C-alpha positions, 0 to 999 in steps of 0.5 A: 620239468613242468615244461617237459612233461608229457601231461601239462595240465592246469594242476601243474600250472597252479604249483607255479602261482607261488613262484610267480608271485616272487618274480620281479614285476615284468616276469610276474605279468608274463606268468599271469598271462600264461596262467590266465590262458590256462584257465579257459583251456580245461573247463571251456575249450577242453572238448574242442582241444580233444577234437583238435580244433584250431583255437584251443590248439592256438591258446594251448600253444601260446600258453606254452610259448609264454611258459618257455619264454619265462623259463628262458628268462629266468635261466638268463637271469640265473646265468648272468654273474651276480652284481652285474646289472645291464648298465655295467656293460658300457664300453670304455670309450 
């Protein structure tokens, strides 16, 4: 819901912090990187973002891309059948 929202500002990302703390370590660091990119956007780079300068747009798109990757990773894990670990996919030969 957050990724598809028309307005995706810093207060929405703050709502993800409690959920990020519950993620496994690799996904936690991906969420932490996305959250860290959010911090300079609004207090520091907001005026440049409104003026459509390149750097804030790149930071914003990188943040959104990281969050989209995190969503895909979490959905991928949820779609896998329970109890199947990557090591159980060995061939029988």
